[in-house]
mmCIF file as gemmi writes it, N, C-alpha and C atoms, coordinates in Angstrom:
data_model
loop_
_atom_site.group_PDB
_atom_site.id
_atom_site.type_symbol
_atom_site.label_atom_id
_atom_site.label_alt_id
_atom_site.label_comp_id
_atom_site.label_asym_id
_atom_site.label_entity_id
_atom_site.label_seq_id
_atom_site.pdbx_PDB_ins_code
_atom_site.Cartn_x
_atom_site.Cartn_y
_atom_site.Cartn_z
_atom_site.occupancy
_atom_site.B_iso_or_equiv
_atom_site.pdbx_formal_charge
_atom_site.auth_seq_id
_atom_site.auth_asym_id
_atom_site.pdbx_PDB_model_num
ATOM 1 N N . MET Axp A 1 ? -3.177 4.147 19.824 1 0 ? 1 A 1
ATOM 2 C CA . MET Axp A 1 ? -4.588 3.633 19.785 1 0 ? 1 A 1
ATOM 3 C C . MET Axp A 1 ? -5.572 4.7 20.255 1 0 ? 1 A 1
ATOM 4 N N . ASN Axp A 2 ? -5.201 5.584 21.237 1 0 ? 2 A 1
ATOM 5 C CA . ASN Axp A 2 ? -6.048 6.589 21.669 1 0 ? 2 A 1
ATOM 6 C C . ASN Axp A 2 ? -6.346 7.635 20.58 1 0 ? 2 A 1
ATOM 7 N N . GLU Axp A 3 ? -5.347 7.935 19.747 1 0 ? 3 A 1
ATOM 8 C CA . GLU Axp A 3 ? -5.521 8.846 18.56 1 0 ? 3 A 1
ATOM 9 C C . GLU Axp A 3 ? -6.508 8.299 17.638 1 0 ? 3 A 1
ATOM 10 N N . PHE Axp A 4 ? -6.443 6.903 17.444 1 0 ? 4 A 1
ATOM 11 C CA . PHE Axp A 4 ? -7.303 6.293 16.501 1 0 ? 4 A 1
ATOM 12 C C . PHE Axp A 4 ? -8.792 6.353 16.992 1 0 ? 4 A 1
ATOM 13 N N . VAL Axp A 5 ? -8.963 6.146 18.263 1 0 ? 5 A 1
ATOM 14 C CA . VAL Axp A 5 ? -10.244 6.218 18.865 1 0 ? 5 A 1
ATOM 15 C C . VAL Axp A 5 ? -10.849 7.64 18.723 1 0 ? 5 A 1
ATOM 16 N N . LYS Axp A 6 ? -9.96 8.67 19.045 1 0 ? 6 A 1
ATOM 17 C CA . LYS Axp A 6 ? -10.354 10.022 18.924 1 0 ? 6 A 1
ATOM 18 C C . LYS Axp A 6 ? -10.786 10.4 17.486 1 0 ? 6 A 1
ATOM 19 N N . ALA Axp A 7 ? -9.963 9.973 16.552 1 0 ? 7 A 1
ATOM 20 C CA . ALA Axp A 7 ? -10.224 10.197 15.153 1 0 ? 7 A 1
ATOM 21 C C . ALA Axp A 7 ? -11.609 9.627 14.687 1 0 ? 7 A 1
ATOM 22 N N . ILE Axp A 8 ? -11.922 8.451 15.153 1 0 ? 8 A 1
ATOM 23 C CA . ILE Axp A 8 ? -13.197 7.806 14.853 1 0 ? 8 A 1
ATOM 24 C C . ILE Axp A 8 ? -14.342 8.696 15.361 1 0 ? 8 A 1
ATOM 25 N N . HIS Axp A 9 ? -14.222 9.074 16.666 1 0 ? 9 A 1
ATOM 26 C CA . HIS Axp A 9 ? -15.275 9.836 17.269 1 0 ? 9 A 1
ATOM 27 C C . HIS Axp A 9 ? -15.301 11.247 16.736 1 0 ? 9 A 1
ATOM 28 N N . ASP Axp A 10 ? -14.192 11.844 16.367 1 0 ? 10 A 1
ATOM 29 C CA . ASP Axp A 10 ? -14.177 13.191 15.768 1 0 ? 10 A 1
ATOM 30 C C . ASP Axp A 10 ? -14.931 13.232 14.542 1 0 ? 10 A 1
ATOM 31 N N . TYR Axp A 11 ? -14.954 12.148 13.694 1 0 ? 11 A 1
ATOM 32 C CA . TYR Axp A 11 ? -15.651 12.092 12.426 1 0 ? 11 A 1
ATOM 33 C C . TYR Axp A 11 ? -17.149 11.74 12.669 1 0 ? 11 A 1
ATOM 34 N N . GLY Axp A 12 ? -17.584 11.631 13.932 1 0 ? 12 A 1
ATOM 35 C CA . GLY Axp A 12 ? -18.986 11.438 14.154 1 0 ? 12 A 1
ATOM 36 C C . GLY Axp A 12 ? -19.393 9.967 14.016 1 0 ? 12 A 1
ATOM 37 N N . ILE Axp A 13 ? -18.357 9.05 13.974 1 0 ? 13 A 1
ATOM 38 C CA . ILE Axp A 13 ? -18.756 7.651 13.804 1 0 ? 13 A 1
ATOM 39 C C . ILE Axp A 13 ? -19.042 7.054 15.16 1 0 ? 13 A 1
ATOM 40 N N . GLU Axp A 14 ? -20.195 6.458 15.307 1 0 ? 14 A 1
ATOM 41 C CA . GLU Axp A 14 ? -20.552 5.873 16.564 1 0 ? 14 A 1
ATOM 42 C C . GLU Axp A 14 ? -20.247 4.388 16.536 1 0 ? 14 A 1
ATOM 43 N N . ILE Axp A 15 ? -19.204 4.003 17.216 1 0 ? 15 A 1
ATOM 44 C CA . ILE Axp A 15 ? -18.808 2.595 17.287 1 0 ? 15 A 1
ATOM 45 C C . ILE Axp A 15 ? -18.366 2.323 18.693 1 0 ? 15 A 1
ATOM 46 N N . ASP Axp A 16 ? -18.693 1.155 19.191 1 0 ? 16 A 1
ATOM 47 C CA . ASP Axp A 16 ? -18.337 0.706 20.489 1 0 ? 16 A 1
ATOM 48 C C . ASP Axp A 16 ? -16.785 0.65 20.583 1 0 ? 16 A 1
ATOM 49 N N . GLU Axp A 17 ? -16.263 0.911 21.772 1 0 ? 17 A 1
ATOM 50 C CA . GLU Axp A 17 ? -14.808 0.794 22.069 1 0 ? 17 A 1
ATOM 51 C C . GLU Axp A 17 ? -14.232 -0.554 21.596 1 0 ? 17 A 1
ATOM 52 N N . ILE Axp A 18 ? -14.899 -1.549 21.955 1 0 ? 18 A 1
ATOM 53 C CA . ILE Axp A 18 ? -14.301 -2.99 21.535 1 0 ? 18 A 1
ATOM 54 C C . ILE Axp A 18 ? -14.347 -3.115 19.994 1 0 ? 18 A 1
ATOM 55 N N . ASP Axp A 19 ? -15.305 -2.555 19.291 1 0 ? 19 A 1
ATOM 56 C CA . ASP Axp A 19 ? -15.29 -2.649 17.862 1 0 ? 19 A 1
ATOM 57 C C . ASP Axp A 19 ? -14.171 -1.739 17.26 1 0 ? 19 A 1
ATOM 58 N N . ILE Axp A 20 ? -13.878 -0.639 17.852 1 0 ? 20 A 1
ATOM 59 C CA . ILE Axp A 20 ? -12.801 0.176 17.419 1 0 ? 20 A 1
ATOM 60 C C . ILE Axp A 20 ? -11.515 -0.561 17.584 1 0 ? 20 A 1
ATOM 61 N N . GLN Axp A 21 ? -11.321 -1.173 18.719 1 0 ? 21 A 1
ATOM 62 C CA . GLN Axp A 21 ? -10.047 -2.026 18.954 1 0 ? 21 A 1
ATOM 63 C C . GLN Axp A 21 ? -10.031 -3.106 17.977 1 0 ? 21 A 1
ATOM 64 N N . ASN Axp A 22 ? -11.059 -3.836 17.643 1 0 ? 22 A 1
ATOM 65 C CA . ASN Axp A 22 ? -10.982 -4.846 16.627 1 0 ? 22 A 1
ATOM 66 C C . ASN Axp A 22 ? -10.688 -4.301 15.286 1 0 ? 22 A 1
ATOM 67 N N . LEU Axp A 23 ? -11.279 -3.208 14.935 1 0 ? 23 A 1
ATOM 68 C CA . LEU Axp A 23 ? -10.951 -2.617 13.63 1 0 ? 23 A 1
ATOM 69 C C . LEU Axp A 23 ? -9.503 -2.283 13.535 1 0 ? 23 A 1
ATOM 70 N N . PHE Axp A 24 ? -8.894 -1.702 14.628 1 0 ? 24 A 1
ATOM 71 C CA . PHE Axp A 24 ? -7.563 -1.375 14.628 1 0 ? 24 A 1
ATOM 72 C C . PHE Axp A 24 ? -6.641 -2.569 14.513 1 0 ? 24 A 1
ATOM 73 N N . LYS Axp A 25 ? -6.978 -3.602 15.172 1 0 ? 25 A 1
ATOM 74 C CA . LYS Axp A 25 ? -6.182 -4.879 15.135 1 0 ? 25 A 1
ATOM 75 C C . LYS Axp A 25 ? -6.304 -5.45 13.665 1 0 ? 25 A 1
ATOM 76 N N . THR Axp A 26 ? -7.383 -5.29 13.024 1 0 ? 26 A 1
ATOM 77 C CA . THR Axp A 26 ? -7.503 -5.853 11.67 1 0 ? 26 A 1
ATOM 78 C C . THR Axp A 26 ? -6.68 -5.048 10.719 1 0 ? 26 A 1
ATOM 79 N N . MET Axp A 27 ? -6.583 -3.736 10.985 1 0 ? 27 A 1
ATOM 80 C CA . MET Axp A 27 ? -5.763 -2.877 10.115 1 0 ? 27 A 1
ATOM 81 C C . MET Axp A 27 ? -4.239 -3.014 10.408 1 0 ? 27 A 1
ATOM 82 N N . ASP Axp A 28 ? -3.87 -3.381 11.604 1 0 ? 28 A 1
ATOM 83 C CA . ASP Axp A 28 ? -2.515 -3.516 11.982 1 0 ? 28 A 1
ATOM 84 C C . ASP Axp A 28 ? -1.999 -4.919 11.55 1 0 ? 28 A 1
ATOM 85 N N . ILE Axp A 29 ? -1.737 -5.099 10.26 1 0 ? 29 A 1
ATOM 86 C CA . ILE Axp A 29 ? -1.455 -6.336 9.665 1 0 ? 29 A 1
ATOM 87 C C . ILE Axp A 29 ? -0.182 -7.01 10.314 1 0 ? 29 A 1
ATOM 88 N N . ASP Axp A 30 ? 0.848 -6.108 10.571 1 0 ? 30 A 1
ATOM 89 C CA . ASP Axp A 30 ? 2.07 -6.755 11.097 1 0 ? 30 A 1
ATOM 90 C C . ASP Axp A 30 ? 2.11 -6.754 12.67 1 0 ? 30 A 1
ATOM 91 N N . SER Axp A 31 ? 0.996 -6.502 13.238 1 0 ? 31 A 1
ATOM 92 C CA . SER Axp A 31 ? 0.736 -6.48 14.782 1 0 ? 31 A 1
ATOM 93 C C . SER Axp A 31 ? 1.832 -5.876 15.547 1 0 ? 31 A 1
ATOM 94 N N . ASN Axp A 32 ? 2.287 -4.591 15.09 1 0 ? 32 A 1
ATOM 95 C CA . ASN Axp A 32 ? 3.258 -3.847 15.736 1 0 ? 32 A 1
ATOM 96 C C . ASN Axp A 32 ? 2.629 -2.689 16.616 1 0 ? 32 A 1
ATOM 97 N N . GLY Axp A 33 ? 1.296 -2.606 16.679 1 0 ? 33 A 1
ATOM 98 C CA . GLY Axp A 33 ? 0.648 -1.678 17.514 1 0 ? 33 A 1
ATOM 99 C C . GLY Axp A 33 ? 0.5 -0.346 16.739 1 0 ? 33 A 1
ATOM 100 N N . GLN Axp A 34 ? 0.851 -0.319 15.508 1 0 ? 34 A 1
ATOM 101 C CA . GLN Axp A 34 ? 0.596 0.965 14.664 1 0 ? 34 A 1
ATOM 102 C C . GLN Axp A 34 ? 0.138 0.545 13.332 1 0 ? 34 A 1
ATOM 103 N N . VAL Axp A 35 ? -0.606 1.394 12.698 1 0 ? 35 A 1
ATOM 104 C CA . VAL Axp A 35 ? -1.061 1.22 11.341 1 0 ? 35 A 1
ATOM 105 C C . VAL Axp A 35 ? -0.361 2.17 10.432 1 0 ? 35 A 1
ATOM 106 N N . ASP Axp A 36 ? 0.558 1.549 9.596 1 0 ? 36 A 1
ATOM 107 C CA . ASP Axp A 36 ? 1.284 2.44 8.662 1 0 ? 36 A 1
ATOM 108 C C . ASP Axp A 36 ? 0.434 2.709 7.355 1 0 ? 36 A 1
ATOM 109 N N . PHE Axp A 37 ? 0.94 3.514 6.487 1 0 ? 37 A 1
ATOM 110 C CA . PHE Axp A 37 ? 0.221 3.85 5.286 1 0 ? 37 A 1
ATOM 111 C C . PHE Axp A 37 ? -0.094 2.555 4.453 1 0 ? 37 A 1
ATOM 112 N N . THR Axp A 38 ? 0.887 1.704 4.249 1 0 ? 38 A 1
ATOM 113 C CA . THR Axp A 38 ? 0.634 0.528 3.487 1 0 ? 38 A 1
ATOM 114 C C . THR Axp A 38 ? -0.457 -0.359 4.049 1 0 ? 38 A 1
ATOM 115 N N . GLU Axp A 39 ? -0.445 -0.48 5.368 1 0 ? 39 A 1
ATOM 116 C CA . GLU Axp A 39 ? -1.473 -1.276 6.014 1 0 ? 39 A 1
ATOM 117 C C . GLU Axp A 39 ? -2.851 -0.625 5.813 1 0 ? 39 A 1
ATOM 118 N N . PHE Axp A 40 ? -2.9 0.651 6.017 1 0 ? 40 A 1
ATOM 119 C CA . PHE Axp A 40 ? -4.111 1.449 5.887 1 0 ? 40 A 1
ATOM 120 C C . PHE Axp A 40 ? -4.712 1.294 4.475 1 0 ? 40 A 1
ATOM 121 N N . LEU Axp A 41 ? -3.774 1.454 3.486 1 0 ? 41 A 1
ATOM 122 C CA . LEU Axp A 41 ? -4.164 1.367 2.043 1 0 ? 41 A 1
ATOM 123 C C . LEU Axp A 41 ? -4.663 -0.013 1.708 1 0 ? 41 A 1
ATOM 124 N N . ARG Axp A 42 ? -4.02 -1.029 2.287 1 0 ? 42 A 1
ATOM 125 C CA . ARG Axp A 42 ? -4.472 -2.487 1.992 1 0 ? 42 A 1
ATOM 126 C C . ARG Axp A 42 ? -5.906 -2.623 2.446 1 0 ? 42 A 1
ATOM 127 N N . VAL Axp A 43 ? -6.214 -2.055 3.673 1 0 ? 43 A 1
ATOM 128 C CA . VAL Axp A 43 ? -7.605 -2.297 4.205 1 0 ? 43 A 1
ATOM 129 C C . VAL Axp A 43 ? -8.569 -1.414 3.443 1 0 ? 43 A 1
ATOM 130 N N . ILE Axp A 44 ? -8.203 -0.191 3.067 1 0 ? 44 A 1
ATOM 131 C CA . ILE Axp A 44 ? -9.129 0.67 2.391 1 0 ? 44 A 1
ATOM 132 C C . ILE Axp A 44 ? -9.462 0.27 0.935 1 0 ? 44 A 1
ATOM 133 N N . VAL Axp A 45 ? -8.382 -0.164 0.252 1 0 ? 45 A 1
ATOM 134 C CA . VAL Axp A 45 ? -8.505 -0.545 -1.158 1 0 ? 45 A 1
ATOM 135 C C . VAL Axp A 45 ? -9.034 -1.943 -1.29 1 0 ? 45 A 1
ATOM 136 N N . GLY Axp A 46 ? -8.675 -2.792 -0.421 1 0 ? 46 A 1
ATOM 137 C CA . GLY Axp A 46 ? -9.13 -4.238 -0.466 1 0 ? 46 A 1
ATOM 138 C C . GLY Axp A 46 ? -8.377 -5.126 -1.391 1 0 ? 46 A 1
ATOM 139 N N . GLU Axp A 47 ? -8.913 -6.166 -1.715 1 0 ? 47 A 1
ATOM 140 C CA . GLU Axp A 47 ? -8.263 -7.106 -2.725 1 0 ? 47 A 1
ATOM 141 C C . GLU Axp A 47 ? -8.443 -6.587 -4.118 1 0 ? 47 A 1
ATOM 142 N N . MET Axp A 48 ? -7.448 -6.928 -4.92 1 0 ? 48 A 1
ATOM 143 C CA . MET Axp A 48 ? -7.435 -6.483 -6.358 1 0 ? 48 A 1
ATOM 144 C C . MET Axp A 48 ? -8.248 -7.506 -7.118 1 0 ? 48 A 1
ATOM 145 N N . SER Axp A 49 ? -9.021 -7.008 -8.117 1 0 ? 49 A 1
ATOM 146 C CA . SER Axp A 49 ? -9.711 -7.921 -8.98 1 0 ? 49 A 1
ATOM 147 C C . SER Axp A 49 ? -8.705 -8.738 -9.828 1 0 ? 49 A 1
ATOM 148 N N . PRO Axp A 50 ? -9.083 -9.904 -10.35 1 0 ? 50 A 1
ATOM 149 C CA . PRO Axp A 50 ? -8.165 -10.681 -11.186 1 0 ? 50 A 1
ATOM 150 C C . PRO Axp A 50 ? -7.581 -9.839 -12.287 1 0 ? 50 A 1
ATOM 151 N N . PHE Axp A 51 ? -8.347 -9.046 -12.94 1 0 ? 51 A 1
ATOM 152 C CA . PHE Axp A 51 ? -7.883 -8.196 -14.115 1 0 ? 51 A 1
ATOM 153 C C . PHE Axp A 51 ? -6.849 -7.262 -13.587 1 0 ? 51 A 1
ATOM 154 N N . ARG Axp A 52 ? -7.12 -6.588 -12.462 1 0 ? 52 A 1
ATOM 155 C CA . ARG Axp A 52 ? -6.131 -5.628 -12.012 1 0 ? 52 A 1
ATOM 156 C C . ARG Axp A 52 ? -4.786 -6.348 -11.454 1 0 ? 52 A 1
ATOM 157 N N . GLN Axp A 53 ? -4.964 -7.392 -10.838 1 0 ? 53 A 1
ATOM 158 C CA . GLN Axp A 53 ? -3.834 -8.278 -10.468 1 0 ? 53 A 1
ATOM 159 C C . GLN Axp A 53 ? -3.014 -8.611 -11.681 1 0 ? 53 A 1
ATOM 160 N N . GLN Axp A 54 ? -3.639 -9.006 -12.821 1 0 ? 54 A 1
ATOM 161 C CA . GLN Axp A 54 ? -2.865 -9.353 -14.021 1 0 ? 54 A 1
ATOM 162 C C . GLN Axp A 54 ? -2.111 -8.127 -14.661 1 0 ? 54 A 1
ATOM 163 N N . LEU Axp A 55 ? -2.722 -6.921 -14.49 1 0 ? 55 A 1
ATOM 164 C CA . LEU Axp A 55 ? -2.001 -5.682 -14.887 1 0 ? 55 A 1
ATOM 165 C C . LEU Axp A 55 ? -0.828 -5.416 -14.122 1 0 ? 55 A 1
ATOM 166 N N . VAL Axp A 56 ? -0.943 -5.586 -12.785 1 0 ? 56 A 1
ATOM 167 C CA . VAL Axp A 56 ? 0.158 -5.284 -11.837 1 0 ? 56 A 1
ATOM 168 C C . VAL Axp A 56 ? 1.227 -6.241 -12.135 1 0 ? 56 A 1
ATOM 169 N N . GLU Axp A 57 ? 0.893 -7.532 -12.305 1 0 ? 57 A 1
ATOM 170 C CA . GLU Axp A 57 ? 1.906 -8.593 -12.479 1 0 ? 57 A 1
ATOM 171 C C . GLU Axp A 57 ? 2.614 -8.351 -13.931 1 0 ? 57 A 1
ATOM 172 N N . LYS Axp A 58 ? 1.88 -7.856 -14.924 1 0 ? 58 A 1
ATOM 173 C CA . LYS Axp A 58 ? 2.541 -7.562 -16.133 1 0 ? 58 A 1
ATOM 174 C C . LYS Axp A 58 ? 3.516 -6.316 -16.008 1 0 ? 58 A 1
ATOM 175 N N . ALA Axp A 59 ? 3.106 -5.36 -15.287 1 0 ? 59 A 1
ATOM 176 C CA . ALA Axp A 59 ? 3.954 -4.223 -15.078 1 0 ? 59 A 1
ATOM 177 C C . ALA Axp A 59 ? 5.176 -4.644 -14.305 1 0 ? 59 A 1
ATOM 178 N N . PHE Axp A 60 ? 5.089 -5.531 -13.326 1 0 ? 60 A 1
ATOM 179 C CA . PHE Axp A 60 ? 6.21 -6.051 -12.605 1 0 ? 60 A 1
ATOM 180 C C . PHE Axp A 60 ? 7.119 -6.811 -13.447 1 0 ? 60 A 1
ATOM 181 N N . ARG Axp A 61 ? 6.613 -7.761 -14.261 1 0 ? 61 A 1
ATOM 182 C CA . ARG Axp A 61 ? 7.435 -8.529 -15.125 1 0 ? 61 A 1
ATOM 183 C C . ARG Axp A 61 ? 8.16 -7.68 -16.178 1 0 ? 61 A 1
ATOM 184 N N . THR Axp A 62 ? 7.598 -6.565 -16.602 1 0 ? 62 A 1
ATOM 185 C CA . THR Axp A 62 ? 8.216 -5.562 -17.521 1 0 ? 62 A 1
ATOM 186 C C . THR Axp A 62 ? 9.4 -5.032 -16.883 1 0 ? 62 A 1
ATOM 187 N N . LEU Axp A 63 ? 9.434 -4.76 -15.641 1 0 ? 63 A 1
ATOM 188 C CA . LEU Axp A 63 ? 10.556 -4.11 -14.869 1 0 ? 63 A 1
ATOM 189 C C . LEU Axp A 63 ? 11.572 -5.17 -14.5 1 0 ? 63 A 1
ATOM 190 N N . ASP Axp A 64 ? 11.17 -6.378 -14.207 1 0 ? 64 A 1
ATOM 191 C CA . ASP Axp A 64 ? 12.055 -7.47 -13.754 1 0 ? 64 A 1
ATOM 192 C C . ASP Axp A 64 ? 12.721 -8.146 -14.914 1 0 ? 64 A 1
ATOM 193 N N . PHE Axp A 65 ? 13.704 -7.469 -15.571 1 0 ? 65 A 1
ATOM 194 C CA . PHE Axp A 65 ? 14.385 -7.876 -16.732 1 0 ? 65 A 1
ATOM 195 C C . PHE Axp A 65 ? 14.882 -9.35 -16.615 1 0 ? 65 A 1
ATOM 196 N N . ASN Axp A 66 ? 15.613 -9.633 -15.45 1 0 ? 66 A 1
ATOM 197 C CA . ASN Axp A 66 ? 16.309 -11.007 -15.321 1 0 ? 66 A 1
ATOM 198 C C . ASN Axp A 66 ? 15.303 -12.029 -14.801 1 0 ? 66 A 1
ATOM 199 N N . GLN Axp A 67 ? 14.058 -11.62 -14.607 1 0 ? 67 A 1
ATOM 200 C CA . GLN Axp A 67 ? 12.899 -12.609 -14.155 1 0 ? 67 A 1
ATOM 201 C C . GLN Axp A 67 ? 13.299 -13.366 -12.899 1 0 ? 67 A 1
ATOM 202 N N . ASP Axp A 68 ? 13.966 -12.634 -11.913 1 0 ? 68 A 1
ATOM 203 C CA . ASP Axp A 68 ? 14.314 -13.355 -10.657 1 0 ? 68 A 1
ATOM 204 C C . ASP Axp A 68 ? 13.266 -13.052 -9.558 1 0 ? 68 A 1
ATOM 205 N N . GLY Axp A 69 ? 12.174 -12.379 -9.935 1 0 ? 69 A 1
ATOM 206 C CA . GLY Axp A 69 ? 11.115 -12.092 -8.946 1 0 ? 69 A 1
ATOM 207 C C . GLY Axp A 69 ? 11.381 -10.867 -8.088 1 0 ? 69 A 1
ATOM 208 N N . GLU Axp A 70 ? 12.422 -10.118 -8.445 1 0 ? 70 A 1
ATOM 209 C CA . GLU Axp A 70 ? 12.706 -8.905 -7.661 1 0 ? 70 A 1
ATOM 210 C C . GLU Axp A 70 ? 13.164 -7.776 -8.664 1 0 ? 70 A 1
ATOM 211 N N . ILE Axp A 71 ? 12.835 -6.645 -8.36 1 0 ? 71 A 1
ATOM 212 C CA . ILE Axp A 71 ? 13.212 -5.461 -9.266 1 0 ? 71 A 1
ATOM 213 C C . ILE Axp A 71 ? 14.384 -4.692 -8.599 1 0 ? 71 A 1
ATOM 214 N N . SER Axp A 72 ? 15.574 -4.688 -9.183 1 0 ? 72 A 1
ATOM 215 C CA . SER Axp A 72 ? 16.665 -3.991 -8.664 1 0 ? 72 A 1
ATOM 216 C C . SER Axp A 72 ? 16.592 -2.488 -9.189 1 0 ? 72 A 1
ATOM 217 N N . ILE Axp A 73 ? 17.393 -1.66 -8.567 1 0 ? 73 A 1
ATOM 218 C CA . ILE Axp A 73 ? 17.418 -0.274 -9.057 1 0 ? 73 A 1
ATOM 219 C C . ILE Axp A 73 ? 17.967 -0.243 -10.433 1 0 ? 73 A 1
ATOM 220 N N . GLU Axp A 74 ? 18.907 -1.035 -10.842 1 0 ? 74 A 1
ATOM 221 C CA . GLU Axp A 74 ? 19.462 -1.126 -12.15 1 0 ? 74 A 1
ATOM 222 C C . GLU Axp A 74 ? 18.391 -1.466 -13.114 1 0 ? 74 A 1
ATOM 223 N N . GLU Axp A 75 ? 17.584 -2.468 -12.807 1 0 ? 75 A 1
ATOM 224 C CA . GLU Axp A 75 ? 16.465 -2.933 -13.725 1 0 ? 75 A 1
ATOM 225 C C . GLU Axp A 75 ? 15.528 -1.728 -13.951 1 0 ? 75 A 1
ATOM 226 N N . PHE Axp A 76 ? 15.171 -1.022 -12.843 1 0 ? 76 A 1
ATOM 227 C CA . PHE Axp A 76 ? 14.255 0.023 -12.834 1 0 ? 76 A 1
ATOM 228 C C . PHE Axp A 76 ? 14.825 1.159 -13.763 1 0 ? 76 A 1
ATOM 229 N N . MET Axp A 77 ? 16.1 1.47 -13.573 1 0 ? 77 A 1
ATOM 230 C CA . MET Axp A 77 ? 16.719 2.507 -14.298 1 0 ? 77 A 1
ATOM 231 C C . MET Axp A 77 ? 16.821 2.225 -15.789 1 0 ? 77 A 1
ATOM 232 N N . LYS Axp A 78 ? 16.907 0.938 -16.15 1 0 ? 78 A 1
ATOM 233 C CA . LYS Axp A 78 ? 16.959 0.524 -17.58 1 0 ? 78 A 1
ATOM 234 C C . LYS Axp A 78 ? 15.662 0.89 -18.267 1 0 ? 78 A 1
ATOM 235 N N . LYS Axp A 79 ? 14.541 0.725 -17.551 1 0 ? 79 A 1
ATOM 236 C CA . LYS Axp A 79 ? 13.222 0.955 -18.081 1 0 ? 79 A 1
ATOM 237 C C . LYS Axp A 79 ? 12.878 2.391 -18.106 1 0 ? 79 A 1
ATOM 238 N N . TYR Axp A 80 ? 13.309 3.125 -17.059 1 0 ? 80 A 1
ATOM 239 C CA . TYR Axp A 80 ? 12.86 4.506 -16.922 1 0 ? 80 A 1
ATOM 240 C C . TYR Axp A 80 ? 14.073 5.437 -16.88 1 0 ? 80 A 1
ATOM 241 N N . ASN Axp A 81 ? 14.398 5.989 -18.17 1 0 ? 81 A 1
ATOM 242 C CA . ASN Axp A 81 ? 15.538 6.903 -18.299 1 0 ? 81 A 1
ATOM 243 C C . ASN Axp A 81 ? 14.886 8.274 -18.349 1 0 ? 81 A 1
ATOM 244 N N . ALA Axp A 82 ? 15.203 9.085 -17.295 1 0 ? 82 A 1
ATOM 245 C CA . ALA Axp A 82 ? 14.512 10.422 -17.21 1 0 ? 82 A 1
ATOM 246 C C . ALA Axp A 82 ? 15.469 11.529 -17.786 1 0 ? 82 A 1
ATOM 247 N N . SER Axp A 83 ? 16.516 11.107 -18.403 1 0 ? 83 A 1
ATOM 248 C CA . SER Axp A 83 ? 17.495 12.086 -18.85 1 0 ? 83 A 1
ATOM 249 C C . SER Axp A 83 ? 16.882 13.032 -19.961 1 0 ? 83 A 1
ATOM 250 N N . GLN Axp A 84 ? 15.884 12.506 -20.685 1 0 ? 84 A 1
ATOM 251 C CA . GLN Axp A 84 ? 15.302 13.419 -21.8 1 0 ? 84 A 1
ATOM 252 C C . GLN Axp A 84 ? 13.998 14.178 -21.254 1 0 ? 84 A 1
ATOM 253 N N . HIS Axp A 85 ? 13.709 13.974 -19.987 1 0 ? 85 A 1
ATOM 254 C CA . HIS Axp A 85 ? 12.461 14.641 -19.514 1 0 ? 85 A 1
ATOM 255 C C . HIS Axp A 85 ? 12.763 16.146 -19.395 1 0 ? 85 A 1
ATOM 256 N N . PRO Axp A 86 ? 11.782 16.968 -19.783 1 0 ? 86 A 1
ATOM 257 C CA . PRO Axp A 86 ? 12.038 18.487 -19.771 1 0 ? 86 A 1
ATOM 258 C C . PRO Axp A 86 ? 12.535 19.012 -18.424 1 0 ? 86 A 1
ATOM 259 N N . ASP Axp A 87 ? 11.929 18.431 -17.324 1 0 ? 87 A 1
ATOM 260 C CA . ASP Axp A 87 ? 12.468 18.941 -16.006 1 0 ? 87 A 1
ATOM 261 C C . ASP Axp A 87 ? 13.9 18.576 -15.7 1 0 ? 87 A 1
ATOM 262 N N . VAL Axp A 88 ? 14.353 17.537 -16.386 1 0 ? 88 A 1
ATOM 263 C CA . VAL Axp A 88 ? 15.742 17.117 -16.06 1 0 ? 88 A 1
ATOM 264 C C . VAL Axp A 88 ? 16.703 17.907 -16.991 1 0 ? 88 A 1
ATOM 265 N N . LYS Axp A 89 ? 16.332 18.146 -18.253 1 0 ? 89 A 1
ATOM 266 C CA . LYS Axp A 89 ? 17.123 18.933 -19.127 1 0 ? 89 A 1
ATOM 267 C C . LYS Axp A 89 ? 17.322 20.311 -18.549 1 0 ? 89 A 1
């Protein structure tokens, strides 16, 4: 938390200590006392628009061949075969 407070102040952002703590708690989605990249990204990017959500769902369904709601490494590899990529050859 102290590093977070220092980073806020280093960037010249004037925020009360309590507001910084509240911001951190909001970013710490899993309440483990740390903000990982996924949590940070979720807060920075925000909610997806319905159109973007549909695109993501379509991409997911394309990879989820057996439609079980999960993508296995086998399903992923069926869709993306890198064997013909110039860097692989």
